[in-house]
MIZA-523028 format. One line per field, with one value per residue (C-alpha): residue number from 1; residue in three letters; x, y, z. Coordinates in steps of 0.1 Angstrom, whole numbers. Layout:
REM residues N
num [NUM_...] $
residuo [ALA_...] $
x [X_...] $
y [Y_...] $
z [Z_...] $
//
This chain:
REM residues 227
num [1_2_3_4_5_6_7_8_9_10_11_12_13_14_15_16_17_18_19_20_21_22_23_24_25_26_27_28_29_30_31_32_33_34_35_36_37_38_39_40_41_42_43_44_45_46_47_48_49_50_51_52_53_54_55_56_57_58_59_60_61_62_63_64_65_66_67_68_69_70_71_72_73_74_75_76_77_78_79_80_81_82_83_84_85_86_87_88_89_90_91_92_93_94_95_96_97_98_99_100_101_102_103_104_105_106_107_108_109_110_111_112_113_114_115_116_117_118_119_120_121_122_123_124_125_126_127_128_129_130_131_132_133_134_135_136_137_138_139_140_141_142_143_144_145_146_147_148_149_150_151_152_153_154_155_156_157_158_159_160_161_162_163_164_165_166_167_168_169_170_171_172_173_174_175_176_177_178_179_180_181_182_183_184_185_186_187_188_189_190_191_192_193_194_195_196_197_198_199_200_201_202_203_204_205_206_207_208_209_210_211_212_213_214_215_216_217_218_219_220_221_222_223_224_225_226_227] $
residuo [MET_LEU_SER_PRO_ILE_GLU_LEU_PRO_SER_VAL_SER_ASP_VAL_ILE_TYR_ARG_GLU_LEU_LYS_GLN_ARG_ILE_LEU_ASN_ARG_GLU_PHE_SER_PRO_GLY_GLN_LYS_LEU_ASN_LEU_ASN_GLN_LEU_GLU_ALA_GLN_LEU_ASP_VAL_SER_ARG_THR_PRO_LEU_LYS_SER_ALA_LEU_ALA_ARG_LEU_GLN_ILE_GLU_GLY_LEU_VAL_GLU_ILE_HIS_PRO_ARG_ARG_GLY_THR_TYR_ILE_SER_GLU_PHE_SER_LYS_GLN_ASP_ILE_VAL_GLU_CYS_PHE_GLU_LEU_ARG_ILE_ALA_LEU_GLU_ALA_GLN_THR_LEU_ARG_TYR_ALA_PHE_ALA_ASP_ASP_ASN_GLN_ALA_LEU_LEU_ALA_GLN_ILE_LEU_ARG_LEU_LEU_ASP_GLU_MET_GLU_SER_TYR_PHE_PRO_GLU_GLU_ALA_ASN_TRP_LEU_GLU_GLN_LEU_PRO_ASP_TYR_MET_GLU_ARG_ASP_ARG_LEU_LEU_HIS_ARG_HIS_PHE_ILE_GLU_LEU_ALA_HIS_ASN_SER_HIS_ILE_MET_GLN_ALA_TYR_GLU_ARG_ALA_ASN_VAL_GLN_GLY_TYR_ILE_VAL_ILE_MET_GLY_GLY_LYS_PHE_ARG_TYR_ALA_ASP_THR_ARG_LYS_THR_GLN_ALA_GLU_HIS_ARG_GLU_ILE_ALA_ASN_ALA_LEU_GLN_ALA_ARG_ASP_LEU_PRO_GLN_LEU_LEU_THR_ALA_ALA_ARG_ASN_HIS_LEU_GLU_GLN_ALA_CYS_GLU_ARG_ALA_VAL_HIS_ARG_LEU_ALA_GLU_GLN_GLU_ALA_ASP_GLU] $
x [160_148_159_179_160_169_171_167_198_204_197_163_154_163_144_112_115_121_94_68_78_74_40_29_39_64_86_72_72_104_121_159_169_197_217_238_206_191_223_220_183_185_219_233_263_262_266_234_215_226_217_182_178_188_159_135_147_139_104_101_99_131_153_190_210_248_264_230_215_185_150_115_97_70_40_20_-15_-1_20_-11_-32_-5_0_-37_-38_-10_-28_-60_-41_-23_-54_-75_-49_-44_-80_-86_-69_-93_-112_-83_-81_-47_-60_-89_-71_-60_-95_-108_-83_-94_-131_-122_-102_-131_-155_-131_-127_-164_-163_-142_-157_-191_-195_-177_-163_-126_-125_-91_-76_-86_-74_-38_-48_-76_-53_-27_-55_-65_-29_-29_-62_-49_-16_-36_-52_-18_-6_-33_-10_20_43_71_76_40_42_72_54_24_43_58_24_5_25_17_-20_-14_9_-16_-44_-22_-14_-44_-71_-89_-125_-150_-172_-143_-141_-178_-175_-144_-163_-192_-169_-152_-185_-192_-159_-168_-202_-187_-161_-188_-209_-178_-188_-156_-170_-187_-155_-134_-160_-162_-124_-120_-147_-131_-97_-111_-130_-100_-79_-104_-104_-66_-64_-89_-71_-38_-52_-65_-31_-14_-39_-30_8] $
y [-186_-182_-151_-157_-157_-128_-138_-113_-100_-107_-70_-73_-103_-85_-54_-73_-93_-62_-42_-69_-71_-33_-33_-61_-41_-67_-37_-9_27_44_10_9_-19_-42_-47_-75_-94_-89_-102_-133_-138_-133_-150_-121_-97_-60_-47_-60_-53_-16_-14_-27_-3_26_17_15_50_64_50_66_34_37_66_62_85_83_72_68_39_29_34_24_56_71_87_116_127_153_126_105_134_145_110_106_140_129_96_115_137_107_85_114_117_80_70_93_66_39_36_39_11_-1_-4_-28_-59_-40_-27_-62_-72_-44_-54_-90_-80_-58_-87_-110_-86_-85_-122_-112_-107_-123_-122_-106_-139_-144_-114_-103_-135_-124_-88_-91_-110_-84_-55_-69_-71_-35_-24_-43_-27_8_-1_-11_23_39_14_29_58_37_62_48_81_83_47_55_85_64_35_58_76_43_26_49_43_6_5_23_-1_-31_-17_-35_-8_-15_-24_-48_-18_-2_-32_-30_7_1_-26_-3_24_-1_-11_25_25_-8_5_36_15_-9_21_38_69_89_118_93_72_102_111_76_72_105_98_64_79_108_83_60_89_98_62_60_92_80_46_64_85_53_37_67_68_32_38] $
z [-283_-248_-229_-197_-165_-143_-107_-79_-62_-25_-19_-37_-16_17_6_-1_31_53_35_40_77_81_63_86_116_128_138_160_148_160_167_162_140_152_120_135_144_110_93_114_109_71_68_47_49_58_22_6_39_38_1_9_38_16_-8_22_33_-2_3_37_56_76_87_86_110_107_140_156_137_115_128_116_105_126_108_120_112_88_71_65_52_28_14_8_-9_-32_-39_-48_-72_-88_-92_-106_-134_-141_-140_-170_-191_-179_-211_-235_-260_-248_-212_-218_-205_-174_-169_-170_-143_-122_-124_-117_-86_-74_-78_-59_-30_-25_-14_17_52_47_85_114_129_121_98_111_96_62_66_55_23_16_21_-3_-29_-21_-27_-60_-70_-65_-81_-112_-112_-114_-141_-164_-171_-181_-163_-140_-122_-112_-100_-78_-63_-56_-40_-15_-7_-4_24_53_54_50_80_101_91_99_133_147_150_118_124_108_100_81_57_49_41_20_0_-6_-19_-42_-56_-65_-84_-101_-112_-127_-146_-159_-170_-186_-168_-162_-141_-118_-117_-106_-80_-66_-65_-47_-22_-14_-8_13_35_37_48_75_87_88_108_133_137_141_169_186_183_198_227_236_236] $
//
């Protein structure tokens, strides 16, 4: 007998839509959201909208102030650094499970994804058009790292820590040179995975996140200088 198909709730649909808009920088940091306007745009009522916003607040993407309104979160340099520090700690733990027998299928997915990502940005022309798709794969790659632990609490902590650097990158200051550095760092991770060299894997992953943090901090400073 087939199991019934679970359809997403209205709140789930709103949550995903708004989260994607925030990640794509369709809202400005610190912007106040017009809930009446969102209701009209999404063709929804206030109750599921508020439920979705509450989930986004838990993830640190919006700030809800009673009687003042709901605002898109603003991230400081310290926020970025602390989130990357958390990601480094989480991935250092979860990557230790990379070579466990029950993770071989996931490991194969990770290696395929790394190979696929190397095909991006063959030349500088029009590279920005590929960036959103590439960044989505980058998020999926690091999510796979966290999935190695099979721990939902670790995954929740990771999801919150990951979004801030992504939003900074999608703010428009990411450079073509950044993509080349990222791909080189990913290749070091792939080489360690293929060699089944755990110490090298942990070193490569840590170096990648430290460099990504430095790039995100620099790009945030450039964005702030332009405002």
